[in-house]
A tleap script that builds the chain and sets N, CA, C and O, in Angstrom:
source leaprc.protein.ff14SB
mol = sequence {
  NMET ALA ASP ASP LEU LYS LEU SER ASP PHE
  THR GLY GLY GLU LYS ALA GLN LEU ALA PHE
  LEU HIE VAL ARG MET ALA LYS ARG GLY LEU
  ALA GLY ASP LYS VAL ASP ILE SER ASP LEU
  LYS ARG LYS VAL GLU ARG VAL GLU ASP THR
  ALA ARG ARG ARG LYS ASN GLY CLYS
}
set mol.1.N position { -22.382 -54.831 53.730 }
set mol.1.CA position { -21.197 -55.448 53.309 }
set mol.1.C position { -21.278 -56.211 52.076 }
set mol.1.O position { -22.072 -57.147 51.984 }
set mol.2.N position { -20.406 -55.829 50.991 }
set mol.2.CA position { -20.608 -56.414 49.764 }
set mol.2.C position { -19.820 -57.663 50.055 }
set mol.2.O position { -20.128 -58.533 49.240 }
set mol.3.N position { -18.853 -58.098 50.982 }
set mol.3.CA position { -18.289 -59.348 50.773 }
set mol.3.C position { -18.667 -60.187 51.728 }
set mol.3.O position { -17.786 -60.714 52.406 }
set mol.4.N position { -19.974 -60.469 51.965 }
set mol.4.CA position { -20.579 -61.089 53.365 }
set mol.4.C position { -20.545 -62.518 52.506 }
set mol.4.O position { -20.710 -62.504 51.286 }
set mol.5.N position { -20.308 -63.799 53.274 }
set mol.5.CA position { -20.238 -64.894 52.845 }
set mol.5.C position { -21.737 -65.798 53.109 }
set mol.5.O position { -22.559 -65.661 54.015 }
set mol.6.N position { -21.731 -66.503 52.253 }
set mol.6.CA position { -23.230 -67.434 52.049 }
set mol.6.C position { -22.461 -68.778 52.573 }
set mol.6.O position { -21.261 -68.554 52.725 }
set mol.7.N position { -22.768 -69.850 52.824 }
set mol.7.CA position { -22.710 -71.602 52.985 }
set mol.7.C position { -22.426 -71.661 51.595 }
set mol.7.O position { -21.295 -72.140 51.523 }
set mol.8.N position { -22.893 -71.406 50.343 }
set mol.8.CA position { -22.401 -71.717 49.326 }
set mol.8.C position { -20.721 -71.284 48.634 }
set mol.8.O position { -20.046 -71.666 47.679 }
set mol.9.N position { -20.598 -70.462 49.546 }
set mol.9.CA position { -19.113 -69.842 48.797 }
set mol.9.C position { -18.279 -70.632 49.705 }
set mol.9.O position { -17.143 -70.198 49.510 }
set mol.10.N position { -18.219 -71.562 50.600 }
set mol.10.CA position { -17.260 -72.364 50.783 }
set mol.10.C position { -17.490 -73.885 50.444 }
set mol.10.O position { -18.573 -74.468 50.387 }
set mol.11.N position { -15.938 -74.515 50.182 }
set mol.11.CA position { -16.020 -75.493 49.475 }
set mol.11.C position { -16.621 -76.877 50.522 }
set mol.11.O position { -17.322 -76.540 51.476 }
set mol.12.N position { -16.425 -77.940 50.385 }
set mol.12.CA position { -16.862 -79.003 51.058 }
set mol.12.C position { -15.879 -79.286 52.134 }
set mol.12.O position { -16.219 -79.859 53.169 }
set mol.13.N position { -14.812 -78.939 51.930 }
set mol.13.CA position { -13.703 -79.509 52.768 }
set mol.13.C position { -13.688 -78.277 53.696 }
set mol.13.O position { -13.559 -78.582 54.882 }
set mol.14.N position { -13.788 -76.961 53.439 }
set mol.14.CA position { -13.790 -75.904 54.129 }
set mol.14.C position { -14.919 -76.099 55.085 }
set mol.14.O position { -14.682 -76.221 56.286 }
set mol.15.N position { -16.214 -76.137 54.584 }
set mol.15.CA position { -17.242 -76.887 55.346 }
set mol.15.C position { -17.135 -77.550 56.762 }
set mol.15.O position { -17.472 -77.102 57.858 }
set mol.16.N position { -16.551 -78.782 56.409 }
set mol.16.CA position { -16.277 -79.728 57.394 }
set mol.16.C position { -15.135 -78.961 58.482 }
set mol.16.O position { -15.215 -79.128 59.699 }
set mol.17.N position { -14.293 -78.282 57.969 }
set mol.17.CA position { -13.349 -77.651 58.881 }
set mol.17.C position { -13.759 -76.769 59.657 }
set mol.17.O position { -13.197 -76.642 60.744 }
set mol.18.N position { -14.901 -75.886 59.280 }
set mol.18.CA position { -15.366 -74.973 59.982 }
set mol.18.C position { -16.334 -75.761 61.075 }
set mol.18.O position { -16.381 -75.328 62.227 }
set mol.19.N position { -17.035 -76.819 60.725 }
set mol.19.CA position { -18.216 -77.467 61.842 }
set mol.19.C position { -17.118 -78.417 62.687 }
set mol.19.O position { -17.681 -79.021 63.601 }
set mol.20.N position { -16.095 -78.608 62.616 }
set mol.20.CA position { -14.987 -79.347 63.225 }
set mol.20.C position { -14.452 -78.201 64.199 }
set mol.20.O position { -14.339 -78.443 65.401 }
set mol.21.N position { -14.082 -76.787 63.606 }
set mol.21.CA position { -13.804 -75.883 64.318 }
set mol.21.C position { -14.562 -75.255 65.620 }
set mol.21.O position { -14.131 -74.923 66.725 }
set mol.22.N position { -15.826 -75.227 65.061 }
set mol.22.CA position { -16.910 -74.776 65.958 }
set mol.22.C position { -17.300 -75.794 67.242 }
set mol.22.O position { -17.520 -75.467 68.408 }
set mol.23.N position { -17.313 -77.134 66.643 }
set mol.23.CA position { -17.648 -78.076 67.644 }
set mol.23.C position { -16.450 -77.737 68.624 }
set mol.23.O position { -16.850 -77.630 69.783 }
set mol.24.N position { -15.323 -77.574 68.497 }
set mol.24.CA position { -14.123 -77.776 69.496 }
set mol.24.C position { -14.436 -76.285 70.291 }
set mol.24.O position { -14.254 -76.145 71.500 }
set mol.25.N position { -14.835 -75.422 69.572 }
set mol.25.CA position { -14.859 -73.968 70.721 }
set mol.25.C position { -15.842 -74.043 71.501 }
set mol.25.O position { -15.771 -73.667 72.671 }
set mol.26.N position { -17.088 -74.627 70.875 }
set mol.26.CA position { -18.053 -75.212 71.761 }
set mol.26.C position { -17.488 -76.030 72.877 }
set mol.26.O position { -17.786 -75.473 73.934 }
set mol.27.N position { -16.791 -77.126 73.086 }
set mol.27.CA position { -16.501 -78.159 73.835 }
set mol.27.C position { -15.642 -77.381 74.720 }
set mol.27.O position { -15.892 -77.498 75.920 }
set mol.28.N position { -14.378 -76.368 74.280 }
set mol.28.CA position { -13.620 -75.576 75.250 }
set mol.28.C position { -14.732 -74.130 75.836 }
set mol.28.O position { -14.320 -73.362 76.705 }
set mol.29.N position { -15.931 -73.989 75.286 }
set mol.29.CA position { -16.798 -72.859 76.366 }
set mol.29.C position { -17.312 -73.509 77.136 }
set mol.29.O position { -17.526 -72.940 78.207 }
set mol.30.N position { -17.771 -74.991 77.020 }
set mol.30.CA position { -18.310 -75.748 78.124 }
set mol.30.C position { -17.517 -75.854 79.300 }
set mol.30.O position { -17.977 -75.913 80.441 }
set mol.31.N position { -16.192 -75.878 78.960 }
set mol.31.CA position { -15.125 -75.796 80.392 }
set mol.31.C position { -15.153 -74.761 80.959 }
set mol.31.O position { -14.411 -74.756 81.941 }
set mol.32.N position { -15.846 -73.576 80.736 }
set mol.32.CA position { -15.995 -72.413 81.452 }
set mol.32.C position { -15.544 -71.062 81.054 }
set mol.32.O position { -14.558 -71.104 80.318 }
set mol.33.N position { -15.997 -69.824 81.338 }
set mol.33.CA position { -15.903 -68.677 81.208 }
set mol.33.C position { -14.261 -67.908 81.057 }
set mol.33.O position { -14.075 -66.875 80.414 }
set mol.34.N position { -13.266 -68.603 81.734 }
set mol.34.CA position { -11.910 -68.381 81.283 }
set mol.34.C position { -11.019 -69.095 80.184 }
set mol.34.O position { -9.837 -68.812 79.986 }
set mol.35.N position { -11.562 -69.825 79.662 }
set mol.35.CA position { -10.945 -70.728 78.297 }
set mol.35.C position { -10.901 -69.895 77.415 }
set mol.35.O position { -11.855 -69.147 77.200 }
set mol.36.N position { -9.608 -69.849 76.618 }
set mol.36.CA position { -9.025 -68.950 75.838 }
set mol.36.C position { -9.187 -69.626 74.492 }
set mol.36.O position { -8.236 -70.320 74.134 }
set mol.37.N position { -10.378 -69.526 73.580 }
set mol.37.CA position { -10.370 -69.972 72.486 }
set mol.37.C position { -10.103 -68.900 71.227 }
set mol.37.O position { -10.827 -68.935 70.232 }
set mol.38.N position { -9.192 -68.108 71.333 }
set mol.38.CA position { -8.762 -66.887 70.005 }
set mol.38.C position { -7.973 -67.971 69.271 }
set mol.38.O position { -8.147 -67.845 68.059 }
set mol.39.N position { -7.268 -68.863 69.539 }
set mol.39.CA position { -6.736 -69.776 68.375 }
set mol.39.C position { -7.662 -70.443 67.540 }
set mol.39.O position { -7.439 -70.841 66.397 }
set mol.40.N position { -8.475 -70.519 68.034 }
set mol.40.CA position { -9.429 -71.475 67.034 }
set mol.40.C position { -10.214 -70.480 66.051 }
set mol.40.O position { -10.678 -70.735 64.940 }
set mol.41.N position { -10.237 -69.095 66.876 }
set mol.41.CA position { -11.431 -67.947 65.924 }
set mol.41.C position { -10.280 -67.571 64.945 }
set mol.41.O position { -10.518 -67.500 63.739 }
set mol.42.N position { -9.048 -67.330 65.435 }
set mol.42.CA position { -8.291 -67.316 63.445 }
set mol.42.C position { -8.146 -68.104 62.825 }
set mol.42.O position { -7.746 -67.876 61.684 }
set mol.43.N position { -8.383 -69.382 63.234 }
set mol.43.CA position { -8.350 -70.588 62.105 }
set mol.43.C position { -9.491 -70.672 61.414 }
set mol.43.O position { -9.551 -71.289 60.350 }
set mol.44.N position { -10.548 -70.034 61.973 }
set mol.44.CA position { -11.995 -69.870 61.552 }
set mol.44.C position { -11.748 -68.793 60.564 }
set mol.44.O position { -12.051 -68.939 59.380 }
set mol.45.N position { -11.161 -67.633 61.064 }
set mol.45.CA position { -11.410 -66.348 59.998 }
set mol.45.C position { -10.004 -66.642 59.392 }
set mol.45.O position { -9.407 -65.585 59.187 }
set mol.46.N position { -9.380 -67.608 59.086 }
set mol.46.CA position { -8.361 -67.815 57.977 }
set mol.46.C position { -8.860 -68.531 56.689 }
set mol.46.O position { -8.394 -68.441 55.553 }
set mol.47.N position { -10.088 -69.380 57.202 }
set mol.47.CA position { -10.892 -70.122 56.087 }
set mol.47.C position { -11.800 -69.244 55.911 }
set mol.47.O position { -12.201 -69.441 54.763 }
set mol.48.N position { -12.414 -68.321 56.395 }
set mol.48.CA position { -13.710 -67.354 55.998 }
set mol.48.C position { -12.674 -66.423 55.222 }
set mol.48.O position { -13.293 -65.796 54.362 }
set mol.49.N position { -11.198 -66.083 55.220 }
set mol.49.CA position { -10.713 -65.304 54.183 }
set mol.49.C position { -10.355 -65.899 53.292 }
set mol.49.O position { -10.213 -65.270 52.243 }
set mol.50.N position { -10.062 -67.299 53.302 }
set mol.50.CA position { -9.722 -68.010 51.599 }
set mol.50.C position { -10.969 -68.228 51.176 }
set mol.50.O position { -10.876 -68.899 50.147 }
set mol.51.N position { -12.300 -67.972 51.477 }
set mol.51.CA position { -13.809 -68.335 50.771 }
set mol.51.C position { -13.777 -66.925 50.075 }
set mol.51.O position { -13.920 -66.666 48.880 }
set mol.52.N position { -13.564 -66.126 51.082 }
set mol.52.CA position { -14.028 -64.626 50.571 }
set mol.52.C position { -12.593 -64.167 49.341 }
set mol.52.O position { -12.775 -63.408 48.389 }
set mol.53.N position { -11.301 -64.799 49.653 }
set mol.53.CA position { -10.649 -64.462 48.184 }
set mol.53.C position { -10.972 -65.043 47.062 }
set mol.53.O position { -10.652 -64.599 45.959 }
set mol.54.N position { -11.622 -66.063 47.252 }
set mol.54.CA position { -11.874 -67.010 46.072 }
set mol.54.C position { -13.348 -66.480 45.391 }
set mol.54.O position { -13.524 -66.518 44.173 }
set mol.55.N position { -14.339 -66.002 46.307 }
set mol.55.CA position { -15.331 -65.223 45.898 }
set mol.55.C position { -15.194 -64.285 45.173 }
set mol.55.O position { -15.848 -63.994 44.171 }
set mol.56.N position { -13.913 -63.507 45.870 }
set mol.56.CA position { -13.742 -61.975 45.045 }
set mol.56.C position { -12.745 -61.915 43.860 }
set mol.56.O position { -12.253 -60.905 43.357 }
set mol.57.N position { -12.559 -63.171 43.531 }
set mol.57.CA position { -11.750 -63.314 42.593 }
set mol.57.C position { -10.182 -62.610 42.873 }
set mol.57.O position { -9.801 -61.786 42.042 }
set mol.58.N position { -9.540 -62.846 43.709 }
set mol.58.CA position { -8.309 -62.239 44.084 }
set mol.58.C position { -7.652 -63.185 44.452 }
set mol.58.O position { -6.501 -63.017 44.855 }
savepdb mol mol.pdb
quit
């Protein structure tokens, strides 16, 4: 993949946002297998898309 992201591709705020979202996903995951975390996954993807657009100059 030509558009793989590295940690340096994210801003400080995006890194903090991703860390917070991953902690929330882990917390929900501890609650059990039946918990839906798709909303948090979409938020993570949105942050990654923003960084990818900035990296590719679009």
